[in-house]
C-alpha positions as a Markdown table, in Angstrom:
| # | Residue | x | y | z |
|---|---|---|---|---|
| 1 | Thr | -11.3 | -4.5 | -38.4 |
| 2 | Phe | -8.1 | -6.5 | -37.8 |
| 3 | Ala | -5.2 | -6.2 | -40.1 |
| 4 | Asp | -3.4 | -9.2 | -41.5 |
| 5 | Ala | -0.1 | -10.0 | -43.2 |
| 6 | Glu | -1.5 | -9.2 | -46.7 |
| 7 | Asp | -2.5 | -5.7 | -45.6 |
| 8 | Val | 1.1 | -5.1 | -44.5 |
| 9 | Thr | 2.6 | -6.5 | -47.7 |
| 10 | Asn | 0.2 | -4.3 | -49.7 |
| 11 | Gly | 1.5 | -1.2 | -47.9 |
| 12 | Leu | -1.6 | -0.3 | -45.8 |
| 13 | Ala | -1.1 | 1.7 | -42.6 |
| 14 | Ile | -1.3 | -0.5 | -39.5 |
| 15 | Gly | -2.3 | 0.8 | -36.0 |
| 16 | Val | -2.8 | -0.6 | -32.6 |
| 17 | Leu | -5.9 | 0.4 | -30.6 |
| 18 | Asp | -5.2 | 2.2 | -27.3 |
| 19 | Glu | -3.6 | -0.4 | -25.1 |
| 20 | Tyr | -5.1 | 1.3 | -22.0 |
| 21 | Leu | -8.7 | 1.1 | -23.2 |
| 22 | Thr | -10.8 | -1.1 | -20.8 |
| 23 | Val | -14.2 | -0.8 | -22.4 |
| 24 | Asp | -15.7 | -1.7 | -25.7 |
| 25 | Val | -15.5 | 0.9 | -28.5 |
| 26 | Arg | -19.0 | 2.0 | -29.6 |
| 27 | Lys | -19.9 | 3.6 | -32.9 |
| 28 | Asn | -18.8 | 7.2 | -33.1 |
| 29 | Asp | -16.4 | 6.9 | -30.1 |
| 30 | Ile | -13.1 | 8.7 | -30.4 |
| 31 | Val | -10.1 | 6.7 | -29.4 |
| 32 | Trp | -6.3 | 6.7 | -29.8 |
| 33 | Val | -4.6 | 4.4 | -32.3 |
| 34 | Val | -0.8 | 4.0 | -32.1 |
| 35 | Val | 0.7 | 4.1 | -35.6 |
| 36 | Lys | 4.3 | 4.6 | -34.7 |
| 37 | Gly | 6.3 | 4.1 | -31.5 |
| 38 | Pro | 6.1 | 1.9 | -28.4 |
| 39 | Cys | 2.9 | 0.0 | -27.6 |
| 40 | Gln | 1.7 | -3.2 | -26.1 |
| 41 | Val | 0.3 | -5.9 | -28.3 |
| 42 | Gln | -1.1 | -9.4 | -28.1 |
| 43 | Thr | 1.0 | -12.2 | -29.5 |
| 44 | Val | 0.1 | -15.4 | -31.2 |
| 45 | Ala | 0.4 | -18.4 | -28.8 |
| 46 | Gly | 3.5 | -20.3 | -29.4 |
| 47 | Ser | 5.3 | -17.6 | -31.3 |
| 48 | Thr | 8.9 | -16.7 | -30.6 |
| 49 | Arg | 8.7 | -13.8 | -28.2 |
| 50 | Asp | 12.2 | -12.6 | -27.4 |
| 51 | Ala | 13.5 | -9.0 | -27.2 |
| 52 | Asn | 15.0 | -7.3 | -30.3 |
| 53 | Lys | 13.2 | -9.5 | -32.9 |
| 54 | Arg | 11.3 | -8.4 | -36.0 |
| 55 | Val | 7.6 | -8.4 | -35.4 |
| 56 | Gly | 5.1 | -9.1 | -38.2 |
| 57 | Leu | 1.4 | -9.9 | -38.5 |
| 58 | Asp | 0.4 | -13.5 | -38.9 |
| 59 | Thr | -2.6 | -15.6 | -38.4 |
| 60 | Asp | -2.7 | -18.5 | -35.9 |
| 61 | Ala | -4.2 | -21.9 | -36.4 |
| 62 | Ala | -7.7 | -20.7 | -35.2 |
| 63 | Gly | -7.6 | -18.0 | -37.8 |
| 64 | Asp | -7.0 | -15.1 | -35.3 |
| 65 | Thr | -4.7 | -12.4 | -36.5 |
| 66 | Gly | -1.9 | -11.8 | -34.1 |
| 67 | Leu | 1.9 | -11.3 | -34.1 |
| 68 | Leu | 4.7 | -13.5 | -35.2 |
| 69 | His | 8.3 | -12.7 | -34.3 |
| 70 | Asp | 10.9 | -13.8 | -36.8 |
| 71 | Gly | 14.7 | -13.5 | -37.0 |
| 72 | Val | 14.7 | -13.9 | -40.7 |
| 73 | Pro | 16.3 | -10.9 | -42.4 |
| 74 | Ala | 13.5 | -10.6 | -45.0 |
| 75 | Leu | 10.1 | -10.3 | -43.2 |
| 76 | Pro | 7.7 | -8.7 | -45.8 |
| 77 | Asn | 4.9 | -8.2 | -43.2 |
| 78 | Gln | 7.2 | -6.6 | -40.5 |
| 79 | Ile | 5.4 | -3.9 | -38.4 |
| 80 | Gly | 8.0 | -3.3 | -35.7 |
| 81 | Leu | 10.6 | -4.6 | -33.3 |
| 82 | Ser | 10.1 | -6.3 | -30.0 |
| 83 | Leu | 11.3 | -4.2 | -27.0 |
| 84 | Asn | 11.4 | -6.9 | -24.4 |
| 85 | Ala | 10.6 | -10.6 | -24.0 |
| 86 | Ala | 6.9 | -11.4 | -23.9 |
| 87 | Ser | 5.0 | -11.8 | -20.7 |
| 88 | Gly | 2.1 | -14.2 | -21.2 |
| 89 | Asp | 0.4 | -13.3 | -24.4 |
| 90 | Arg | 1.4 | -9.6 | -24.4 |
| 91 | Gln | 4.6 | -7.8 | -25.5 |
| 92 | Arg | 5.8 | -4.3 | -25.9 |
| 93 | Ile | 6.9 | -3.5 | -29.5 |
| 94 | Asn | 8.2 | -0.4 | -31.2 |
| 95 | Leu | 5.7 | 0.0 | -34.0 |
| 96 | Met | 7.2 | 1.2 | -37.3 |
| 97 | Ser | 5.4 | 3.2 | -40.0 |
| 98 | Asn | 6.5 | 4.9 | -43.2 |
| 99 | Gln | 3.0 | 6.4 | -43.5 |
| 100 | Ile | 3.9 | 9.4 | -41.3 |
């Protein structure tokens, strides 16, 4: 399932499915999930996508969960920091986790 801002605010662990995966995941498949460190993620269209910005989960107008970058000091749903400016709808982030 996809995580959302409420999951982050509630302290649930958030992970990003293997960015190099090119096929659908089937039931009982074993895959990597990044929970801490650098990974590539999809961004919400129209979000601020600069380097060195806080990254938090948000939902776009269509109801799809994605990423929102925000320079506001208090970002309760922050999951990481952007590592570079976005290219298209993808961006490298440094995913943070206090779960491990």
